[in-house]
Every structure is written in structure tokens, then in C-alpha cells.
VEXKOLKOL-613692 format. One record per residue (C-alpha): z, y, x. Coordinates in Angstrom, 2 decimals. Layout:
BEGIN
r z:Z, y:Y, x:X
...
This chain:
BEGIN
r z:-19.97, y:-85.21, x:-15.55
r z:-20.31, y:-81.84, x:-13.85
r z:-16.90, y:-80.84, x:-12.55
r z:-15.97, y:-77.36, x:-13.74
r z:-14.96, y:-74.82, x:-11.15
r z:-12.48, y:-73.22, x:-13.53
r z:-11.06, y:-73.91, x:-16.92
r z:-12.85, y:-73.36, x:-20.20
r z:-15.37, y:-70.48, x:-19.87
r z:-15.77, y:-68.47, x:-23.07
r z:-15.51, y:-69.54, x:-26.69
r z:-16.23, y:-73.16, x:-27.55
r z:-16.30, y:-73.47, x:-31.36
r z:-14.39, y:-76.43, x:-32.76
r z:-17.38, y:-77.69, x:-34.68
r z:-17.10, y:-78.34, x:-38.39
r z:-18.81, y:-81.64, x:-39.18
r z:-21.54, y:-81.49, x:-41.86
r z:-21.85, y:-84.61, x:-44.00
r z:-24.48, y:-86.30, x:-46.12
r z:-23.75, y:-87.14, x:-49.76
r z:-22.52, y:-90.60, x:-48.68
r z:-20.13, y:-88.82, x:-46.26
r z:-21.93, y:-90.02, x:-43.16
r z:-22.44, y:-87.43, x:-40.43
r z:-25.49, y:-85.21, x:-40.82
r z:-26.73, y:-85.21, x:-37.22
r z:-29.57, y:-82.78, x:-37.86
r z:-27.36, y:-80.11, x:-39.41
r z:-24.64, y:-80.62, x:-36.81
r z:-27.17, y:-80.06, x:-34.04
r z:-28.70, y:-77.04, x:-35.78
r z:-25.24, y:-75.53, x:-36.17
r z:-24.39, y:-76.15, x:-32.51
r z:-27.68, y:-74.63, x:-31.32
r z:-27.06, y:-71.51, x:-33.40
r z:-23.60, y:-71.09, x:-31.88
r z:-24.92, y:-71.40, x:-28.33
r z:-27.61, y:-68.86, x:-29.18
r z:-24.85, y:-66.53, x:-30.40
r z:-23.18, y:-66.67, x:-27.00
r z:-20.73, y:-69.55, x:-27.28
r z:-19.88, y:-71.07, x:-23.91
r z:-20.15, y:-74.54, x:-25.38
r z:-19.10, y:-76.60, x:-28.38
r z:-16.27, y:-79.00, x:-29.15
r z:-17.12, y:-81.81, x:-31.58
r z:-14.62, y:-83.95, x:-33.49
r z:-11.44, y:-81.97, x:-32.96
r z:-9.01, y:-81.27, x:-35.77
r z:-11.37, y:-78.77, x:-37.40
r z:-14.17, y:-81.33, x:-37.16
r z:-12.13, y:-84.08, x:-38.89
r z:-12.49, y:-86.09, x:-35.70
r z:-9.89, y:-88.75, x:-36.41
r z:-11.63, y:-89.53, x:-39.72
r z:-14.66, y:-90.96, x:-37.88
r z:-15.07, y:-94.21, x:-35.99
r z:-15.79, y:-94.51, x:-32.29
r z:-19.38, y:-95.53, x:-33.06
r z:-19.90, y:-92.56, x:-35.40
r z:-18.55, y:-90.10, x:-32.88
r z:-20.61, y:-91.48, x:-30.00
r z:-23.77, y:-91.45, x:-32.11
r z:-23.21, y:-87.83, x:-33.15
r z:-22.56, y:-86.65, x:-29.60
r z:-25.71, y:-88.47, x:-28.49
r z:-27.58, y:-86.68, x:-31.30
r z:-26.32, y:-83.32, x:-30.05
r z:-27.68, y:-84.03, x:-26.58
r z:-30.97, y:-85.40, x:-27.94
r z:-31.24, y:-82.26, x:-30.08
r z:-31.11, y:-79.95, x:-27.10
r z:-27.40, y:-79.24, x:-26.61
r z:-26.75, y:-79.52, x:-22.85
r z:-24.10, y:-82.16, x:-22.23
r z:-22.44, y:-79.85, x:-19.72
r z:-21.73, y:-77.50, x:-22.64
r z:-19.90, y:-80.11, x:-24.72
r z:-16.12, y:-80.58, x:-24.59
r z:-15.69, y:-83.93, x:-26.34
r z:-12.52, y:-84.57, x:-28.30
r z:-11.75, y:-88.18, x:-27.35
r z:-8.39, y:-88.70, x:-29.04
r z:-7.79, y:-91.82, x:-31.13
r z:-4.90, y:-94.01, x:-32.24
r z:-5.87, y:-96.99, x:-30.04
r z:-5.92, y:-96.47, x:-26.27
r z:-9.03, y:-98.62, x:-25.97
r z:-10.84, y:-96.29, x:-28.38
r z:-9.81, y:-93.27, x:-26.30
r z:-11.13, y:-95.09, x:-23.26
r z:-14.49, y:-95.85, x:-24.92
r z:-14.95, y:-92.24, x:-26.04
r z:-13.91, y:-90.88, x:-22.65
r z:-16.23, y:-93.20, x:-20.75
r z:-19.08, y:-92.14, x:-23.02
r z:-18.32, y:-88.47, x:-22.34
r z:-18.51, y:-89.18, x:-18.62
r z:-21.71, y:-91.15, x:-19.01
r z:-23.57, y:-88.29, x:-20.72
r z:-22.28, y:-85.64, x:-18.31
r z:-20.05, y:-83.74, x:-20.75
r z:-18.04, y:-80.75, x:-19.52
r z:-14.80, y:-82.58, x:-20.16
r z:-12.54, y:-84.34, x:-22.65
r z:-9.98, y:-82.84, x:-25.02
r z:-7.12, y:-85.28, x:-25.52
r z:-4.04, y:-85.43, x:-27.74
r z:-0.86, y:-87.18, x:-26.69
r z:-0.37, y:-90.63, x:-28.28
r z:0.42, y:-89.72, x:-31.87
r z:0.86, y:-92.85, x:-33.97
r z:4.43, y:-93.66, x:-32.91
r z:6.95, y:-90.85, x:-33.29
r z:10.09, y:-90.24, x:-31.24
r z:8.50, y:-91.61, x:-28.06
r z:9.76, y:-90.57, x:-24.64
r z:8.17, y:-88.15, x:-22.22
r z:7.74, y:-91.07, x:-19.84
r z:5.77, y:-92.99, x:-22.45
r z:3.51, y:-90.03, x:-23.22
r z:2.77, y:-89.44, x:-19.54
r z:2.10, y:-93.15, x:-19.00
r z:-0.41, y:-93.15, x:-21.87
r z:-2.49, y:-90.46, x:-20.18
r z:-2.10, y:-92.17, x:-16.80
r z:-3.44, y:-95.42, x:-18.23
r z:-6.61, y:-93.67, x:-19.36
r z:-7.04, y:-91.95, x:-15.99
r z:-6.49, y:-95.24, x:-14.17
r z:-8.90, y:-97.19, x:-16.36
r z:-11.63, y:-94.57, x:-16.06
r z:-11.10, y:-94.36, x:-12.30
r z:-13.77, y:-91.71, x:-11.84
r z:-13.27, y:-88.52, x:-9.79
r z:-15.51, y:-86.63, x:-12.23
r z:-12.96, y:-87.01, x:-15.05
r z:-11.66, y:-83.69, x:-16.41
r z:-9.15, y:-83.61, x:-19.25
r z:-7.94, y:-80.71, x:-21.35
r z:-4.56, y:-81.49, x:-22.88
r z:-4.22, y:-80.85, x:-26.62
r z:-0.90, y:-79.70, x:-28.05
r z:-0.77, y:-79.47, x:-31.86
r z:2.56, y:-81.03, x:-32.87
r z:2.49, y:-79.72, x:-36.44
r z:-0.52, y:-81.99, x:-37.01
r z:-0.08, y:-84.82, x:-34.51
r z:3.69, y:-85.13, x:-34.95
r z:3.96, y:-85.49, x:-31.15
r z:3.79, y:-82.66, x:-28.65
r z:3.50, y:-82.14, x:-24.93
r z:6.64, y:-81.01, x:-23.11
r z:6.52, y:-79.06, x:-19.89
r z:7.98, y:-82.13, x:-18.16
r z:5.04, y:-84.28, x:-19.28
r z:2.58, y:-81.64, x:-18.07
r z:4.30, y:-81.35, x:-14.68
r z:4.29, y:-85.14, x:-14.31
r z:0.58, y:-85.39, x:-15.06
r z:-0.34, y:-82.56, x:-12.70
r z:1.61, y:-84.24, x:-9.90
r z:0.22, y:-87.71, x:-10.55
r z:-3.41, y:-86.75, x:-11.06
r z:-4.38, y:-83.62, x:-9.10
r z:-7.59, y:-82.06, x:-10.35
r z:-7.90, y:-84.19, x:-13.50
r z:-6.07, y:-81.94, x:-15.96
r z:-7.84, y:-78.58, x:-16.09
r z:-6.25, y:-76.85, x:-19.08
r z:-4.20, y:-77.10, x:-22.22
r z:-5.27, y:-76.17, x:-25.71
r z:-2.07, y:-74.88, x:-27.26
r z:-2.49, y:-74.96, x:-31.03
r z:1.19, y:-74.78, x:-31.92
r z:0.41, y:-71.22, x:-33.08
r z:3.60, y:-69.71, x:-31.66
r z:2.96, y:-66.96, x:-29.14
r z:6.28, y:-67.48, x:-27.38
r z:5.36, y:-71.10, x:-26.69
r z:1.97, y:-70.12, x:-25.26
r z:3.55, y:-67.47, x:-23.06
r z:6.09, y:-69.98, x:-21.75
r z:3.29, y:-72.40, x:-20.86
r z:1.38, y:-69.62, x:-19.12
r z:4.45, y:-68.63, x:-17.11
r z:5.06, y:-72.23, x:-16.11
r z:1.54, y:-73.39, x:-15.27
r z:-1.07, y:-70.66, x:-14.91
r z:-3.21, y:-70.29, x:-12.86
r z:-3.09, y:-73.98, x:-11.90
r z:-3.55, y:-75.02, x:-15.53
r z:-5.17, y:-72.52, x:-17.86
r z:-3.61, y:-72.12, x:-21.29
r z:-6.12, y:-71.73, x:-24.12
r z:-4.67, y:-70.88, x:-27.51
r z:-5.99, y:-72.08, x:-30.84
r z:-4.40, y:-69.21, x:-32.76
r z:-7.01, y:-66.46, x:-32.69
r z:-4.60, y:-63.49, x:-33.07
r z:-3.01, y:-64.51, x:-29.75
r z:-6.30, y:-64.46, x:-27.85
r z:-6.05, y:-60.90, x:-26.48
r z:-2.53, y:-61.51, x:-25.18
r z:-3.63, y:-64.66, x:-23.39
r z:-6.85, y:-63.09, x:-22.16
r z:-4.87, y:-60.38, x:-20.41
r z:-2.90, y:-63.13, x:-18.64
r z:-6.06, y:-64.80, x:-17.36
r z:-6.98, y:-67.25, x:-20.12
r z:-10.74, y:-67.62, x:-19.80
r z:-11.72, y:-68.81, x:-23.28
r z:-10.70, y:-70.91, x:-26.26
r z:-11.58, y:-73.68, x:-28.67
r z:-11.67, y:-71.91, x:-32.03
r z:-12.25, y:-72.97, x:-35.63
r z:-13.11, y:-69.44, x:-36.78
r z:-15.83, y:-69.35, x:-34.14
r z:-17.93, y:-71.58, x:-36.41
r z:-18.96, y:-68.36, x:-38.14
r z:-17.50, y:-65.57, x:-35.96
r z:-18.37, y:-66.68, x:-32.40
r z:-19.00, y:-63.20, x:-31.00
r z:-15.87, y:-61.70, x:-32.54
r z:-13.63, y:-64.49, x:-31.27
r z:-15.28, y:-64.36, x:-27.84
r z:-14.59, y:-60.63, x:-27.52
r z:-10.90, y:-61.07, x:-28.27
r z:-10.19, y:-63.32, x:-25.30
r z:-12.91, y:-62.32, x:-22.83
r z:-12.73, y:-58.53, x:-23.29
r z:-9.24, y:-58.08, x:-24.76
r z:-9.06, y:-54.35, x:-24.04
r z:-12.44, y:-53.46, x:-25.51
r z:-12.64, y:-50.76, x:-28.16
r z:-13.50, y:-53.40, x:-30.77
r z:-10.27, y:-55.38, x:-30.32
r z:-8.20, y:-53.65, x:-32.99
r z:-10.92, y:-53.98, x:-35.62
r z:-11.61, y:-57.60, x:-34.67
r z:-7.92, y:-58.47, x:-34.89
r z:-7.65, y:-56.81, x:-38.28
r z:-10.57, y:-58.85, x:-39.61
r z:-9.20, y:-62.10, x:-38.22
r z:-5.61, y:-61.63, x:-39.35
r z:-6.83, y:-60.62, x:-42.81
r z:-8.98, y:-63.74, x:-43.03
r z:-6.20, y:-66.03, x:-41.84
r z:-3.81, y:-64.53, x:-44.39
r z:-6.32, y:-65.26, x:-47.15
r z:-6.91, y:-68.79, x:-45.90
r z:-3.17, y:-69.46, x:-46.06
r z:-3.59, y:-70.20, x:-49.76
r z:-6.05, y:-73.04, x:-49.07
r z:-6.24, y:-76.30, x:-47.17
r z:-7.73, y:-74.98, x:-43.95
r z:-10.63, y:-77.31, x:-43.18
r z:-12.05, y:-77.40, x:-46.74
r z:-11.76, y:-73.59, x:-46.78
r z:-13.60, y:-73.20, x:-43.49
r z:-16.35, y:-75.43, x:-44.86
r z:-16.29, y:-73.27, x:-47.98
r z:-17.00, y:-70.19, x:-45.88
r z:-19.96, y:-71.99, x:-44.32
r z:-21.20, y:-72.94, x:-47.79
r z:-20.95, y:-69.33, x:-48.95
r z:-22.56, y:-67.97, x:-45.80
r z:-25.51, y:-70.36, x:-45.88
r z:-25.83, y:-70.76, x:-49.65
r z:-25.51, y:-74.50, x:-49.04
r z:-22.95, y:-76.44, x:-51.08
r z:-23.43, y:-79.53, x:-48.91
r z:-21.14, y:-77.85, x:-46.36
r z:-18.26, y:-78.48, x:-48.79
r z:-18.16, y:-82.22, x:-48.18
r z:-15.10, y:-83.63, x:-46.41
r z:-13.74, y:-87.11, x:-45.88
r z:-10.55, y:-88.21, x:-47.61
r z:-7.67, y:-87.55, x:-47.43
r z:-9.03, y:-83.99, x:-47.37
r z:-10.23, y:-82.71, x:-50.73
r z:-13.32, y:-80.52, x:-50.98
r z:-13.29, y:-77.20, x:-52.79
r z:-14.66, y:-77.54, x:-56.30
r z:-16.77, y:-74.88, x:-58.01
r z:-13.69, y:-72.97, x:-59.16
r z:-12.12, y:-73.15, x:-55.71
r z:-15.28, y:-71.92, x:-54.05
r z:-15.53, y:-69.01, x:-56.48
r z:-11.89, y:-68.13, x:-55.81
r z:-12.58, y:-68.18, x:-52.08
r z:-15.55, y:-65.88, x:-52.58
r z:-13.41, y:-63.47, x:-54.58
r z:-10.61, y:-63.58, x:-52.01
r z:-13.01, y:-62.77, x:-49.18
r z:-14.57, y:-59.93, x:-51.14
r z:-11.17, y:-58.52, x:-52.16
r z:-10.20, y:-58.45, x:-48.48
r z:-13.33, y:-56.59, x:-47.47
r z:-14.73, y:-59.79, x:-46.01
r z:-17.96, y:-60.01, x:-47.97
r z:-19.85, y:-63.26, x:-47.55
r z:-22.79, y:-61.57, x:-45.86
r z:-20.38, y:-60.23, x:-43.23
r z:-19.10, y:-63.69, x:-42.32
r z:-21.68, y:-64.41, x:-39.65
């Protein structure tokens, strides 16, 4: 694994995962999608995060898909692999694989199955992984999304990990979607630990504080727009970009997010196979897709503009 000299550079789309009719991963379409995003200026890609339904796939499926990305021409050094899982041994297997292929790093949730666990237990879970990997190339980006995982990362946990494992933890993806929380993390830890927000409207604020990029779901179809917000937050395009993004997010509030994002891809590409999701998510049906089309159009977000 090539050790990064700084935290996440640029926008790394949180890849949506295309599926075959039997709901297996479509490696060819995943790779084509990733190549297109890199060609559009993305710094790299992040497979199997929340947006990519990562926890709905087995260790073997995830490893095979990441291998397919590399075989399909995606440089491993431009892949941030989400290696979270319920079982520590599965996290270890995914993390070792990321190291073996030379990935940029690993994105990792706190242990999420048990709720009400102590800060000490959360820190020890990360430390076990670091100790088992025992490789100086290991780079981990912490992943804070308590509204989904049910478990978050306190500042005490982060301080403990930084003290125990210097150089291993290179950033935190803060997807709590509360600007005050992101600002508090930045005040406490930047520049030692870069805070990258998952909430796109907060990107300019964090960019002005030195955040160097982000893992973004909207970047699946708006990579350049999302990139501008964090990397050139005072550009003349910022106000218009923010308006487009906040309008889209407001519209998407009436949908389950991941099926809706896949719906946008289906509308953009004229390809209904993008709609497929694994249970417990439920795909948009024909009526839902038509409603999404109408909502986008009513907001001035015509399908041919979502690119």
C-alpha cells in the first residue's frame, strides 16, 4: 500500500454498486462506472461504503469486486476500500486484502453490532485490527455515521487511537450531517487528522478550513460539481453549485436515499438495471422512477443535466 502524504486528495465517489438480475455484483459495469469517474477528475473511488450497500455483500464478493476494479484498469492506489463488517475477522480479511493490492487506504466504521458499548471497547476494536495487521503501510480513515451504524466515534476514542497508533489514522469521514459536529472535530484534530464531510452542502465550509476532499454519494453523477465545492470553495461557481445540490437533496428527502441515487443513474443512462438493490432496500418501481423524473424536472434538474 502506498502511504499517502496527506489525507484524502479530491473527491472519491462512494460508488453505487450495479447488480445483475440475480443481484450478484456486475463487475463490468462497476469498473466502467469507476473509470468514467476517474476520467471526470475524481481523485479515486470508494467501493462498498454505505452508498454502495457494502454491508449487504460477503467478504468474498467484496474482494472479488475490488480485484475486478484493479484488473479493469483502476489503479489500486486510487481505491479507498471500505472494510467494515460485523465480525472482526471479516474486517481483518478485507483490510489485509486492501494492503495486498496496494490500495490507498481503508475506510472503517466503529464496531456497530452491539449498542451501548464503551469508548474503551471501541478503541480496543480498532487496536485489535491494527495489531493483527501489523504492517507499517496500514492507513485507516475513521467512519462516523451514527444515524446508520447506531454507534459513533467520540473525540476521546479518536484521541486514544491517535496516541496509540501514530500515523495509522489519516482522516475521519464525518457523515453525521451536522455542521457543528464537523466543525468541532476540525477544531479538535485538524491538521493532524483531516475531517472529510459526507454532507455535500458543508463541503465549502470544510474546504476553507483545510479539508482536502471527500467521499461523496452525489459524486456518482456530479463528480466535478462536488469536487469544486471542497477544493475551490470560493470559486464563482460555488453559489450555483450549492443551490443545485441543496435542491437535489431536498427532493431526495422524499425517497429512500440509495434506491433514489440508483434511480438517478437509471434515468441518466437510460438503463433500468441500475435500479436493482439488495434487500432490505427496495428498488424504485416504474411509478417511483417516473415520480423521481418529475421531481427532478420540477426542480430544474433535468435528467440530461445530471451528469
